[in-house]
C-alpha positions as MATLAB code, in Angstrom:
seq = 'MFDATKVTKAYSGRKGCACGCRGKYSYASAHKLARPSYMAGDEGVSDRSVKTLTKVVERFLLDGSAVKRVMVHDDWLAVDLHHDRTYTLYFAE';
ca = [
      -2.064  -12.127    0.117;
       0.683  -10.200   -0.456;
       1.084   -6.852   -2.823;
       4.369   -7.788   -4.838;
       4.088   -4.273   -5.978;
       5.028   -3.284   -2.095;
       7.884   -5.676   -2.262;
      11.404   -4.052   -2.734;
      13.370   -6.869   -3.077;
      13.418  -10.676   -2.607;
      15.777  -13.398   -1.531;
      16.008  -17.059   -1.669;
      19.006  -19.113   -0.495;
      20.079  -21.556    1.952;
      19.697  -20.735    5.772;
      22.550  -18.960    7.533;
      24.073  -15.668    6.067;
      21.817  -13.426    4.430;
      24.732  -11.305    2.695;
      23.927  -13.142   -0.681;
      26.869  -15.466   -0.342;
      24.207  -18.736    0.182;
      21.658  -17.590   -2.359;
      20.455  -14.508   -4.484;
      18.434  -11.498   -4.370;
      16.303   -9.849   -6.907;
      14.878   -6.287   -6.841;
      12.430   -4.506   -8.053;
      12.624   -2.131  -10.916;
      10.317    0.436   -8.923;
      13.311    0.016   -6.085;
      16.433   -0.467   -7.845;
      17.902    2.335   -5.856;
      17.882    0.394   -3.061;
      20.261   -1.849   -4.114;
      24.077   -2.188   -2.878;
      26.290    0.492   -4.898;
      28.567   -2.157   -6.503;
      25.773   -3.413   -8.820;
      25.485   -1.077  -11.994;
      23.127   -0.905  -14.686;
      20.006   -3.682  -14.050;
      22.084   -5.873  -12.872;
      20.127   -7.731  -10.299;
      16.863   -6.070  -11.065;
      13.547   -8.606  -12.078;
      10.199   -7.789  -11.449;
       9.297  -11.454  -12.611;
      11.866  -13.095  -10.177;
      10.261  -10.924   -6.977;
       6.898  -11.634   -7.834;
       7.860  -15.279   -8.442;
       9.299  -15.666   -4.855;
       6.263  -13.267   -3.395;
       3.876  -16.135   -4.820;
       6.732  -19.204   -3.378;
       6.512  -17.419    0.183;
       2.686  -17.057    0.006;
       2.577  -20.872   -1.242;
       4.368  -22.099    1.569;
       2.634  -20.111    4.233;
      -0.468  -21.402    3.393;
       0.477  -25.057    3.296;
       2.321  -24.579    6.380;
       4.028  -28.242    5.940;
       6.966  -27.289    4.868;
       7.827  -24.210    7.191;
      10.097  -24.326    9.682;
      10.445  -20.864   11.078;
       8.446  -17.700   10.340;
      10.325  -14.176   11.447;
       8.306  -11.283   10.834;
      10.219   -7.457   11.477;
       8.690   -4.463   10.286;
       9.584   -4.230    6.809;
      10.882   -7.993    5.949;
       8.878  -11.319    6.444;
      11.071  -14.457    6.359;
      10.322  -18.013    5.802;
      12.681  -20.941    6.940;
      11.644  -24.135    5.621;
      12.643  -27.666    6.787;
      15.116  -28.679    3.725;
      17.321  -25.838    4.545;
      15.864  -23.006    2.628;
      15.255  -19.657    3.414;
      12.936  -16.954    1.466;
      13.081  -13.418    2.488;
      10.194  -10.836    1.041;
      11.435   -6.942    2.305;
       8.891   -4.361    1.798;
       8.593   -0.764    1.062;
       7.398    1.569    4.234;
];
C-alpha cells in the first residue's frame, strides 16, 4: 500500500501533542538530515522502526475496526485509534 522508502519519519504515541513528549519519532536513514537539530549522530534513526510503523498503519487502515479518525495532508497521514493511540507517517515529496 505505502512505499516505506518514501516515508521520511514515523510517529507513534498517545493522542494529543505530537512534539514527541507523548510518543516517539523514528527517522529513515535516507532522510536523517530532516531530524531536529538537537539530535546528534544516529539518534532516532531506525529504518526498521519506520518500516514497522508503516506496516502497522497499513494494517489498521485495511482492517478499519480500531480506526477513529484518519487525517491526510500533502506530506503526512495520521491515524487516530479508539484506544488513545496515534500513528503518523511523513512522506518525502
